[in-house]
C-alpha positions as CSV (number, residue, x, y, z in Angstrom):
1,M,-10.1,-10.7,11.0
2,F,-6.6,-10.0,9.8
3,Y,-4.5,-10.1,12.9
4,E,-4.3,-10.7,16.6
5,Q,-6.5,-8.3,18.8
6,N,-4.3,-8.8,21.9
7,P,-1.4,-6.4,21.8
8,E,1.2,-8.7,23.1
9,M,0.1,-11.5,20.7
10,L,0.1,-9.0,17.8
11,R,3.7,-7.9,18.8
12,D,4.8,-11.5,19.0
13,N,3.3,-12.3,15.7
14,L,5.0,-9.3,14.1
15,A,8.3,-10.3,15.5
16,E,7.8,-13.8,14.2
17,L,7.2,-12.3,10.6
18,W,10.1,-10.0,10.6
19,P,13.1,-11.3,8.8
20,S,16.1,-12.5,10.7
21,P,19.0,-11.2,10.6
22,R,17.3,-7.9,9.8
23,P,18.5,-6.5,6.5
24,E,20.1,-3.3,5.7
25,T,17.6,-0.4,5.3
26,V,17.3,1.9,2.4
27,A,15.8,5.5,1.8
28,A,12.8,4.5,-0.2
29,I,10.4,7.1,-1.9
30,G,7.5,4.4,-2.3
31,A,6.7,0.9,-1.6
32,M,3.9,-1.7,-2.3
33,T,2.9,-4.2,0.3
34,P,-0.1,-6.7,0.4
35,H,-3.0,-6.5,2.8
36,A,-4.3,-10.1,3.5
37,G,-4.5,-11.8,6.7
38,Y,-1.2,-11.9,8.2
39,M,-0.9,-15.6,8.1
40,Y,-1.0,-15.3,4.3
41,S,0.9,-12.3,3.3
42,G,2.4,-11.0,6.5
43,R,5.8,-12.3,5.7
44,T,6.0,-10.5,2.5
45,A,5.0,-7.3,4.0
46,A,7.4,-7.7,6.7
47,K,10.3,-8.1,4.3
48,V,9.5,-4.7,2.8
49,Y,9.1,-2.8,6.1
50,A,12.4,-4.3,7.5
51,R,14.1,-2.7,4.4
52,L,12.7,0.8,5.1
53,N,14.3,3.8,6.7
54,P,11.8,5.2,9.2
55,A,9.5,7.9,7.8
56,E,7.7,10.6,9.8
57,V,4.8,10.8,7.6
58,V,3.4,7.7,5.6
59,I,1.0,8.5,2.7
60,L,-1.3,5.4,2.6
61,L,-2.9,4.7,-0.8
62,G,-5.2,1.8,-1.1
63,P,-8.4,0.5,-2.8
64,N,-12.0,1.0,-1.8
65,H,-13.2,-2.5,-1.8
66,T,-16.7,-1.6,-0.7
67,G,-17.4,0.9,-3.4
68,R,-18.9,3.3,-0.8
69,G,-18.3,7.0,-0.6
70,W,-16.3,9.4,-2.7
71,P,-13.8,7.8,-5.2
72,M,-10.7,9.7,-3.8
73,A,-11.5,10.2,-0.1
74,V,-9.6,10.9,3.1
75,S,-11.4,10.6,6.4
76,H,-12.4,13.2,9.1
77,A,-10.7,11.2,11.8
78,E,-7.8,12.8,13.8
79,A,-6.3,9.3,14.4
80,W,-6.6,5.7,13.6
81,A,-6.4,3.1,16.3
82,T,-4.8,-0.5,16.4
83,P,-4.2,-2.8,19.4
84,L,-0.6,-1.3,19.4
85,G,-2.0,2.4,19.8
86,R,-3.3,5.5,18.1
87,V,-1.7,6.8,14.9
88,P,-2.4,10.4,14.3
89,V,-3.7,11.7,11.0
90,D,-1.3,14.4,9.6
91,R,-3.6,17.4,9.4
92,D,-1.0,19.5,7.4
93,L,-0.5,17.2,4.6
94,T,-4.2,16.0,4.6
95,G,-5.4,19.6,4.5
96,G,-2.9,20.4,1.8
97,L,-4.2,17.5,-0.3
98,L,-7.7,18.7,0.2
99,R,-6.9,22.2,-0.9
100,E,-4.6,21.5,-3.8
101,C,-6.5,18.5,-5.4
102,R,-10.2,19.3,-6.3
103,L,-10.6,15.4,-6.8
104,V,-10.1,14.6,-3.1
105,K,-12.8,14.9,-0.4
106,A,-13.2,14.0,3.2
107,D,-15.6,11.1,3.3
108,D,-15.7,8.6,6.1
109,A,-18.1,6.2,4.2
110,A,-15.1,5.3,2.1
111,H,-13.1,4.3,5.0
112,E,-15.7,2.9,7.4
113,R,-15.5,-0.9,6.4
114,E,-12.2,-0.7,4.3
115,H,-9.2,-2.8,5.6
116,A,-6.5,-2.2,3.0
117,L,-4.9,0.8,4.8
118,E,-5.7,-0.1,8.3
119,V,-4.0,-3.5,8.2
120,Q,-0.7,-1.8,7.2
121,L,-0.6,0.1,10.6
122,P,0.7,-2.4,13.0
123,F,3.6,-3.1,10.6
124,L,4.4,0.5,10.5
125,Q,4.1,0.8,14.1
126,Q,6.5,-2.2,14.5
127,A,8.9,-0.6,11.9
128,F,8.8,3.2,12.5
129,G,7.5,3.7,16.1
130,R,6.0,7.2,15.9
131,F,4.7,8.6,12.6
132,S,1.6,10.2,11.2
133,I,-0.4,9.3,8.2
134,V,-2.5,10.5,5.2
135,A,-5.0,7.9,4.2
136,V,-6.5,7.9,0.8
137,A,-9.1,5.4,-0.4
138,L,-9.3,5.1,-4.1
139,G,-12.3,3.9,-6.1
140,T,-11.6,5.0,-9.7
141,D,-9.4,3.3,-12.3
142,E,-9.2,6.2,-14.7
143,F,-5.6,7.2,-15.1
144,A,-6.0,11.0,-15.5
145,P,-7.4,11.6,-12.0
146,L,-4.8,9.1,-10.5
147,Q,-2.0,11.0,-12.3
148,E,-3.3,14.2,-11.0
149,L,-3.5,12.9,-7.4
150,G,0.1,11.5,-7.6
151,L,1.5,14.8,-9.0
152,V,-0.2,16.7,-6.2
153,L,1.2,14.3,-3.7
154,A,4.7,14.8,-5.0
155,Q,4.3,18.6,-4.8
156,L,3.2,18.4,-1.2
157,I,6.1,15.9,-0.3
158,R,8.6,18.2,-2.1
159,S,7.5,21.2,0.0
160,D,7.6,19.3,3.3
161,A,10.8,19.0,5.3
162,R,9.8,15.8,6.9
163,R,10.7,12.2,5.6
164,C,7.6,10.8,3.7
165,L,7.0,7.4,2.2
166,L,4.4,6.7,-0.3
167,L,2.8,3.3,0.5
168,A,0.6,1.5,-2.0
169,S,-1.6,-1.4,-0.5
170,S,-2.5,-4.2,-2.9
171,D,-2.8,-7.8,-3.2
172,M,-2.1,-9.5,-6.7
173,N,-4.5,-11.5,-8.9
174,H,-7.4,-13.2,-7.0
175,F,-8.7,-16.8,-7.3
176,A,-7.2,-18.2,-10.3
177,T,-5.0,-21.3,-10.4
178,L,-1.5,-21.2,-9.1
179,T,0.0,-21.4,-12.7
180,R,-2.5,-18.8,-13.9
181,T,-1.9,-16.5,-10.9
182,K,1.9,-16.5,-11.3
183,D,1.6,-15.7,-14.9
184,L,-1.0,-12.8,-14.5
185,D,1.1,-11.4,-11.5
186,H,4.4,-11.5,-13.6
187,K,2.7,-9.4,-16.3
188,A,1.5,-6.9,-13.8
189,L,4.8,-6.8,-11.7
190,Q,6.6,-6.1,-15.0
191,Q,5.0,-2.8,-15.3
192,V,5.3,-1.9,-11.6
193,L,9.2,-2.8,-11.8
194,S,9.4,-0.7,-14.9
195,R,7.9,2.2,-13.0
196,N,5.1,2.5,-15.7
197,P,1.8,3.4,-13.9
198,Q,-0.3,3.8,-17.1
199,G,1.2,0.6,-18.5
200,L,0.1,-1.1,-15.3
201,L,-3.5,0.0,-15.5
202,E,-3.5,-0.9,-19.1
203,T,-2.0,-4.4,-18.5
204,V,-4.5,-5.0,-15.6
205,A,-7.5,-4.1,-17.8
206,R,-6.3,-5.9,-20.9
207,E,-5.4,-9.2,-19.1
208,R,-8.4,-9.0,-16.6
209,I,-5.9,-9.1,-13.7
210,S,-7.8,-8.7,-10.5
211,M,-5.0,-6.9,-8.7
212,C,-7.1,-4.8,-6.3
213,G,-4.7,-2.2,-5.5
214,A,-3.3,-1.5,-9.0
215,I,-4.8,2.1,-8.8
216,A,-2.9,2.7,-5.5
217,A,0.2,1.4,-7.1
218,A,-0.3,3.7,-10.1
219,V,-0.5,6.9,-7.9
220,M,2.5,5.8,-6.0
221,L,4.5,5.3,-9.2
222,V,3.4,8.7,-10.5
223,A,4.5,10.6,-7.4
224,A,7.7,8.6,-7.0
225,A,8.8,9.4,-10.6
226,E,8.1,13.0,-9.9
227,L,10.1,13.0,-6.8
228,G,13.1,11.4,-8.8
229,A,12.7,7.7,-8.3
230,D,14.7,5.5,-10.8
231,K,14.7,2.1,-9.3
232,A,12.1,-0.4,-8.4
233,E,12.9,-3.7,-6.6
234,L,10.9,-6.8,-6.0
235,V,11.6,-7.6,-2.4
236,D,9.4,-10.6,-2.2
237,Y,6.7,-12.6,-4.0
238,T,4.4,-15.5,-2.7
239,T,0.9,-16.9,-2.9
240,S,-1.9,-18.0,-0.7
241,A,-1.2,-21.6,-2.0
242,E,2.1,-21.7,0.2
243,T,-0.1,-21.4,3.4
244,S,-3.3,-23.0,2.4
245,G,-2.1,-25.8,0.1
246,D,-4.9,-24.9,-2.3
247,A,-3.4,-24.5,-5.9
248,H,-6.9,-23.9,-7.4
249,R,-8.2,-20.7,-5.8
250,V,-4.9,-18.7,-5.3
251,V,-4.1,-15.0,-4.4
252,G,-0.7,-13.6,-5.2
253,Y,1.2,-11.1,-2.9
254,A,4.2,-8.9,-3.8
255,G,6.3,-6.6,-2.0
256,V,8.1,-3.8,-3.9
257,I,10.4,-0.9,-2.9
258,V,10.8,2.2,-5.2
259,R,13.7,4.7,-4.7
């Protein structure tokens, strides 16, 4: 539904989305990328991935769109599969997360029909080659548990000698007019770029911004701050209107790097 099933066609599609010439890469602590169909948000996502130094472990954080399962859930899977191959789940960090954060449980129902994390994998395979993942589906918008999760993730990353990346999967506001979408997205992105996770959740709630992965971005920002991040950069922003031509029901897409 989101990308080509044929491996060669998918590789060609990713190559077309990748910026040329390729930009200089940076050592990022965290990032935020969209998760719509590649024809809509793929170029924005690719602009972020092209800027990142390769990571050995990617902590994927995304919303649970279905509402099924435990509100902070990893899966029992040993690997996730895409047309480009299998990506192993990092058992050490996933196990550490289950031990250290009482709020997290292994629950396959939360992941079974969820796309927000899985659609990031082909981009990561294109950008990094070999890596492992920790995949967390989130279904709560309360700041306290999200903060706890972020602090535990920072602790686990700090004690791991490998290069780790926190990746929040989120689209921006959904299905308003183009003008309204840009206005609401600007308000949410102000909080992201200010590295203010609680302010982001408060702004999204107050302004009724349907940014589906705000909770994932909040966790990423908490953990990144704990790991010493002091800069957030907007890499790209676009909307579905640029592809569809429909300026009445618009979704926004943003790519951000935190370091």
